[in-house]
N, C-alpha and C positions, 0 to 999 in steps of 0.2 A: 204866746197869744196864752190870754186868758180871763175869766172876766167873771162878774157874781151876778147872777136874777134873784131877784126874788121866787118859790117856788110854792107851791101848797104846801102845809107840814115842814116849810122851816126853807135856811139857804140854801140856793145852789153854788156850787160856784164851780173850774170847769178850768182845765191845761191842757193845752197844744201844743204839743212842740215837734219837732222832727229831729233825727241826727241827719244828715248828709249823706254822711261818707258808710254808714249803715246800709242805707236807704229805708227808713227806718220812723214810725210815725209813731207817739204817745198820747195816749188822750189819758185823763186823770177825770176824776167827775165824782163832785160831794153832795152829798144834802138830797133833799128829796126834789125827782125828775116831772116836768110838764111837759107841755106842749110848746109854749114858748121856750123853754131851757135848748129843748133838742133844736129849738129852728135854731137857733145863736152859736148851738155847738156845729151842726149844719154845716154852718156858714162859714165858720173857723177853719175847718176840716178841709172843708172844699179849699181852698187859700191852701193851707198847709199843702197837700199829694200836691198841688198845681207845684212841687221843689222836686216832688219824687220821681223817681224812675217804676215803669208797672214792674212789679217783684216784691214790693215793698211789701215787710212788716210788719205789723200794731200789736202793740199793745197798748191793751188797754187795761186802768187800773180801778173797780169799781171797789176798793173793800171798806168806800168811805162813804160808799149810793145809801141813802134809808130807803128808796123807794120809789117804783117807774111809775107812771099816772098810767092808766090804761088807758085818754084821752090821749100823748103820744107815741101810741102806738105804731101809726103812718109815719109818723115824721123819721121813726128809730126803721123802715122797713126803706126811706128814701137814704139813711144812714148807710145803711146794711149797703143797697141797690148801688150806689154812688161808688161807695169801697173796691165792691167787684166789679163794677165796670172800666174801675179806672187799675186796674192788675193790682190788689192785695193778693197775696199769696200765702203768709201766716197772719192766725187770726190767734195772739194769745190775751186769756182776761185773767187777774188776778183778781180774787173775789176772797170773802171769807165763808167756807164748807158751810155754815151754817145760819147764810144770811137769807131775810127775806127776799133781797133782789137776782141772788143764785134759786130760790128756786121761780123766781117769774120768766126766767130767762128762759129755765126748763122745760116750765110747760108754754110756755112759747113757742119752741122752735118744735118741741113733738105736735105742736098744732098747726104751723107757717112751715112751708120753705124759709129756709134758713142754710146761711155753711154755720157748721159745726165746728166752734174756737175746740183749743188745747186753754182746762184751767189749771192756776196754777198757786201758789200761795204768797210767792215775794217777787218783785222784782230783779233781783239776781235771779231765780228762777228761769223767771218769762226771761229775761237776759238770754242764760244760756241756753233758752231751749231752741230762739232764733238763733244764734251762733253755729251751734251745732246743729243746724233744720238740713235736711236737705237737700240741696236747691231746685234740684226735680218738682221736688212736692209742690201740692195743690191742693187749695178749701176740699175741703166734703162740704158734699150740701145732704140734705134731708132735703123731699119735694115733699108736697103732701096728696098729690094725683096722679104721678108715675102708672100708663097703662100695666097687666103685669107683666113679670118677668119668661119666658121659655128658656126653656132646657133639656132637653139627655142627661139623663143620668141612669148607668144600666141599661139602655138599650129604651128607657121609659119617658114618653114627653113629660113633662114637669112642668106647675107654676109657682109663680110665687112675689110679693111684695118687697118691691125695693125698699127698707129702708133707710141706708144710705150709702150714698155714692159717688166715688171720685177718680180720677184717672190711674187710680194703681189698685183700686177695688171696689168693691162693694159688699153690701147686708143687705142678706135676705130673708125674712120673714113669714109665716104663712103656707110654706112649701108645701105641696103638694108631692110632693119625690124626696125624699133627705137623702142624699148624694152622705159619700162618703171620705174622709179626712184622704189628702193628697190628689183623690177622683178629678181627672180635667173633664171642662165641664165646655160646648158651646154656649154662647149665652146669647140670645137676640134682648138687646134691652128696647125696650121701646120708651120713644115720649111725643109727647104735644106741641111743641110748640112748630109754630106756621115755617119758619125757616129752616127745621131740620129736616132735608131731604135727603135721603129717604128718613122715612119714621123711626127706623130698626136700625141699631146699632151692633154689629157682632163682631164679638171679642171671646176665644178661648179663656179658662179662669180658671185657678186650680187652689182646690177646696182647703182653707186653711184650718178652718173654725166649723163642726159640725153638732145640733144638739136640737133633741125635737124635733121642731117645726121649721129652726132655721141655720143658717148658712155660712160662710161668709167666705170669699173668694180676693184670689191676687193674680194680674192680669202677668203673664211674666214675659209675653211676646208680643209685645204692642213695639212700634216701631215709630222713631220722634215723631214721626208726620199724619200716623193715627192716633198718636197720643194727643198729639196738638188739634186735630181733625176732632177725637171726642169730647176734648176741652172746652172744642165750638159747641158741642151740640152741649155738654150743661150752662152754660153761659147762655144759648139764649132759651134754655129752661128754664131756666133764671129766671129772669128778667123776664120771660112769656108768665109763671106762679105769679112772680112779683107785679103786673101790669094787671092780674086778675084779681089780688088782693086791693087793691085799690080799688077796684069798682066794687068790692064786693065791700066797701070799707067808705066808703063814697057813698052805699046804697043804706048800707046799715045806721 
């Protein structure tokens, strides 16, 4: 599927295609992106995803994208919510490292709830990433409003803010107690979504990075059923924060 629409600041074009054999979605966006353009893109993506299976990969080529207008933010969120809700597993963005669009995406991701893609420079690099990805891998999320995580390190209770989180591990900032590399922690990860009951998910984490007031952990003892349950926690939290985003956006 492809189309061309007039957009502020220039022409907009999009190409949406799938590879059923690889269970892969391809989206290429060129020109300046308006809200109207993104609404059209959203329609094409929904039609394309209907022919894919949950666990599909996405390659999003933005090398010819010039600018994303702020009016399209809510529609962009609708697209990302749809992709997450329909089982996207890996997201690769092809982008020029010095582009304005990259800076826009990074700024957006730092302020709002979002999944974290892998950035590459070429289509071949993107294909290679997906061809060699771990089938158990799942999206990494960056939530904007999670309660503090609690843990014990060397017998001392600590707290921190979750920066990035996935079913494989998390990164924590503003830690009140910084653990050592390879230290094992019992983490109490707290969530806000009404559907998450209890609100806290307990997991063992092993410290793989530690610096200043930041550290990262990997979960190495999650059974498959626990990992699936944890994944549902993340999905519900993503949906919950996304709904709050739409409410705030409509009021602003």
